[in-house]
N, C-alpha and C positions, 0 to 999 in steps of 0.2 A: 875744271869741267869745260868741255868744248862748247863753243858759242852756239852751234847749230847742229841739228841732225843733218846727215847728207842730203836727204830729200828737201828739207827746208832751205838748206843753203843753195841747192841747185835752182829751186823755184825762185828764191829771192834774187839770185843773180840774173836769171832770165827776165824776171819782171822789171827789174830796175835798170836793165841794160839801156844805155843811151841817156839816162837821167844824170844830170850833174848840176852843181850850183843850186841845189834846192834850198830854199829859205825856210819853208814851213811844211810840216807834215801833220795831218790830222788822221788819227786812227779811230776806227769804229769796230770793236770786237763784236762778233755776232754769232748767234746760233738760233736758227728758225725764227727770224725777226722780219719776215717778208711784209707783215702788215704795217710795220712802223718805220722800217729803215729808209724807205724812199724819202719820207719827210725829213729825216735826219740828214741824208746826203744832200738834198736840195738846200736845206738851211746852211750847211757847211759851205757849199759852193757859193751861195749868196753872200755869206759872211766874208769869205776870202775875196770875192769880187768887189764888194763894197768897201772893205776896210784895208785890204792889202793888194790893190790892183797892180802894183809894180813888182810884186814878189812872185817868185816861182814856187808853186805849191803842188803837193801830192796828197791825195786821200788814199789811205790804206784800209781796206776792209779785211780784217783778219778773222776768217770764218772757221768755225769748229765742225764743219761737215753738215751744214744745213740741208734739209730734204724738202723744204717748202718753197724753194725758189728765191731765197734771200739774195744769193749772189747775182741772180739775173736782175732782180730789182735794182741792186746797186749799179750794175752796168748800164741799165736803161734809164735810171733817174737822171734828169737834167733840167736845167732852167731854160725858159724862154726869155733870154736876157733882154730882148726887145720889148717885152711886156712889163718890165719893171724898171724903175728909174735908177739904173746902175750903168756905169761905164763898162765896156767890154774889158776883160782882163788883158793886161799888157805883159804880164810875166809868165803866163802859161799855167795850165791846170791839168793834172792827170790823175786818173783813178786806177788803183791796183787792187785786184781781188786775189787774196793769197790764203790758202788753207794753212792753218797753224798745225804744228806737230808737237808731240810730247803728251804729258798728262792732260786729259780733258779738263778745261777750266779757264776762267777769265785770265789768270796769271799767264798761262801759256800763250793766250792770244796777245796779251800785252808784250810778252817777250819778243814775238815776231815784229811788233811795231817798233820796239827798241832796236832790234837788229837792223831793220831797214833804215831807221833814223841814223844809226851809226854808219852804215854803209854809204849813205848819201851825204853824210856830214851836215845834217840838217841843223839849222840854228835854233829853231823853236818848234815845239811839238804840242799837240793836245790830243787827248782821247775823250770820246763821248760815248755814252751808252746808245745802243741801237734801238731801244724801246722808248726813247723819250718822245713825249707828245708835246712838251712845252719848250723845246729848244727853238731859239731864234737866231738869226744871223749875228746878233750882238754878242751871243755867247762866244763866237769865234774870236771876235775882237778882244773880249774881256779875258779869255784864257791865253791868248797869244801875245797881245801887246805888252803886258808887263815883262815878258821874257825878251821879246825882240827889241823893245825900245827902252826898258827901264832897268835891265840887268838882273832881273829875278831868275832864279833857277826852278822854282816850284810855285805853281798857282793852284791853291786849293779852292774848291767851289764853296760858295756861301749861298744857300737857298732860303727862301721863305717857305716854311712847311707848316702844315696843320699841327696844332699843339699836341695831337696824339699820334702823329706820324714820326717815325724815327726814334722810337722809345729806347731801343738798344743804344743808339748814339747818345741820346739825352741823359739816360740814367747811369750809363757805365763808360762808354768809349770816350766821349768828349771830356767829361770831368776828370777821368782817370789819366788820359794822355796829356791833358792840360797841366794837371798837377805834376806828372812825371817829368815832362820835357820843357815846361815853362812857356809854351806858345799857345795863345788862344785861337786855335784853328777850329772854327765852329763845326764844320762837317769834315772830320778827318777820314771818313769812309764814304764820301759823297758819290764817287763813281765817275766824275768828269773832272779832268785835271789838265793844266798846262805845265810844261817843263822844258828845260833847255836840252839841247843835244848833248851837252856835257853830262848832265844828270842821267840821261838815257844810257850813255856808255857806262856810267858808274853803276847803274842798276844791273846791267848785263854782267859786270864783273863779280856780282855776288853769287855765291854758290847755293842758291835756293830753288832752282828750277826743277828739281826732282822732289821737292818737299810740298807741304800743304799750301805754300804760297802760290804754287802753280794751279792748285784746285780752287782755292778761295783765300781770302785774306790779302789779296794783292793791293787793295786800296789802302788799308791801314799800314801795310808794309811800306808802300811808296811814301806815304806821309811821314811815318816815323823815321825811315831811313834818311830822308831828306833833312829833317829837323836835327836828328842825332848826329849827323855828319857835317853840320855847319853850313849847309847850302842856304842861299838867300830865299826866304819864304814870304809869300803874301797870300791873300785870298781875293776872290772876285765875286761880287754879288750878281747872281744870275736870275734873280726873280723867283718864280715858282718852279718847283720840280714836280711835274705831273707824271705819275707812273702808277703802276698797279699796287697801291698800298694795301696793307693787310691789317685786319683787326689785331690789336696787341694780344687778345685772348686766343688767337689762332695758334696752331702748332708751330712755334718759332724755335723749338728746342735745337734743331740742327743749325739754324743760322746763328743763334746765340752761342752755341758750342764752337762754331767755326770762328766767328769774329772775336769773341772774348779769348778763345784759345790763342789766336794770333797775337792779340795784345800781350797776353802773358808770356808767349814765346819771345817776343821782342824785348820784354823786360829783362829776360836772361841775357840776350845779346848785348843790350846797352845798359847794363846795370852800373857800370863805372861812370856812365854819363849822367843818368837820371838821378843818381844818389848825390850828385854835386849841385843839382839845380834847386834853387829856392825861389818861391813865388812864381808868378806868371806875368806875361806882358802881352799886350795886343800886337797883332801883326797888321801891316798895311792892308787896307781894303780898297780895291778898285771897283768902280761902278757906283751908281747912285742907289742907296738903300731905300726902298719904298715898300708900302703895304700892297699886297696883292690878294685877289680873291682865290680861295683855296677850296678844293673839294673836301667835303666832310669825311671823317674817318669813323666807321662804325666801331663802337666799343661795347663789349659784353662784360660789364663789371661783375655780374654774378659768377660768370664762368671763371674769370681770373681769380676771384676770392676763393672759389671752390677748389681750384687747382692748387692754390697756395696752401689751404687748409689740409688737403689730402697729402701734399708733398711733405709738410711738416710732420704729419702723423706717421707716414710710411717711412720717411727717411731719417727719423729722429736718431736711431742708433748710428747711422752713417755720419750724420752731422756731429755727433758727439766725438768723433775721431779727430776733428780739427777745429770746430768752432768753440770759443770760450763759453764758460758757464753763463755769463750775463747775457750773451746773445741768444743762447739756447733758451734761457728762461723767457726772454722777450718774445721769441718766435712762438713758443708754446702758449704764452698768454694771448698773443695777437690771434693765433689760430683758433683759440677757444672763445673769442668774443662773438656773441650772437648779433650784436647791433652793428649793422653795416656803417652807420653814421659815425661810429667810434673807431672804425678801422683806420689806423694810421701807422705808417712805417717811417719814423723820423729819419732825417738825413744822417744824424750821428750814428744810429744803429745800422743804417744801410752802408755807410762808408766802412765801418768796422767789419761788417759782413764781407764786403768785397775784399778788404785787406786780408782777411783770414782765408778766403778762397785763393788769393794770390800766393800767400805763404804756404798753403797746403800743396799747391802745385810746385812751388819752388823747392820745398823740402822733400817732395815725393813721398808724402806720408801714406797716401793710398793711391789707387788708380787715378791717373790724371783725367782719363775719359769720364770716369764716374764722378769726379769732382765737378767737372764742367757741366755735365748733364744735370747734376743735382742742383745747379744754380737756377734752373728754369722756374720752378715754383716760387722761389724767393724773389726773383726778378718780377714775376707776375704780381706778387704781393706788393712790391714797391710801385709798380705801374698803377695798380688799382688804387693805392693810397694817393698817388699823384693825381689821378683822375678825379677822385672824390674832392681833393683839396682845390683843384683848379677848374672845376666844372663851369663856374660862372666867370672865369678869368678871361681877359683879352689876351691876344698873342703877345703884346708887350708885357703884360703882367706875368705871363708864363716865362718869358725870357728872364725877367728879374728873379723869378722863383728858381730857375735853373742856375742863375748866377750864385744864389745862396748855396745850392748843392755843390757847385764847383769850389766855392770857398771852403766848404766842409772837407772836401777831398784834400785841398791844399793844406788845411790846418792839421790834418792827420798824417801828413807825410813823414814827419819825424817818427811817429809811432810805427809806420811801415818800415822805415830804414833801420831802426833799432832792431826790429825782429828779423828783418832780412839778413842783417849782419850777424845774427845769432846772439846778440847781447841781452835779449829780453825774451 
């Protein structure tokens, strides 16, 4: 597959003409983020100025056709360096605003960032979301320094989040990817990453840019690709990630479908690797881990349980096509319980549920799209059970509880491998 469309290649060459010996690139994908992107740009410039004053740096805004003035905000955003206690940059700083081409989505925006990084032979890169309200200049140091000075290829973000924020990550993506690939990367789909120029070129060589990775799934794809191909991995503690969080009871079906579908697709690509991995290990963590104040997350427990009950009733015939009898019996019993206080979806049952969803997609027993969409009510049931169990728990207690869930996934890996290989 060719690296660029003709339009993107021409724009990229024109924009980067005259740039050379660039050490650092920071990418900000955007689409109608005029309200927040100015703060992100100023934080990035402040971080580069404070922590990398002798380095030549470029900021790339890869925009998806914003109509709200996002690109104008990027061009106009600047720091009054005399008003803050920072030295003027010695290495130079330049902003590039470039429209991305291809399938609309975050992956296509990232591809443009990777292309420019390769063209400029950049040493270290980072990408950050355009809608961040909590980014600070320190994020730039934490995402770039491990690559530039410590030899790491990939820096995953590690945020402090409200205990009911990121429930897809907490209940499925983190424990499953940890069990599969053996690395305890706490936020594998965090959205803000650091990586080497070498890894950016490696990503470009993958034939995925006409697939769903270009629409969604780029975050988990980047993480898994880096881990599975033996690149040097770490994570950086960034404090709080403040963004527009959603009630777990809200309509998350599309997001769940996209993210979990990407995890399952990657399992096919890297089956020969994850089937040889046993246990998990921590990865190096940069930054000082501390407790932070977090915005509360609204939780509609009744709505989650009602959606679980309705899904079990209406999808029972479909579930029978791939879920084992003991899991079906458990789900029917849980859906029939009138006492909310007794509503509990134990880890063992949840892990077996996810494994059989994985196997159903792997064996192509029924429509993959229907399999993934039918996970939504069961996921809401697990989240509801988790909320009931941890309502009075502190953030530290919740992390210990999630560690138990991760161990359950790891303990069931042999069960998954046996059935994946067709021997059970």
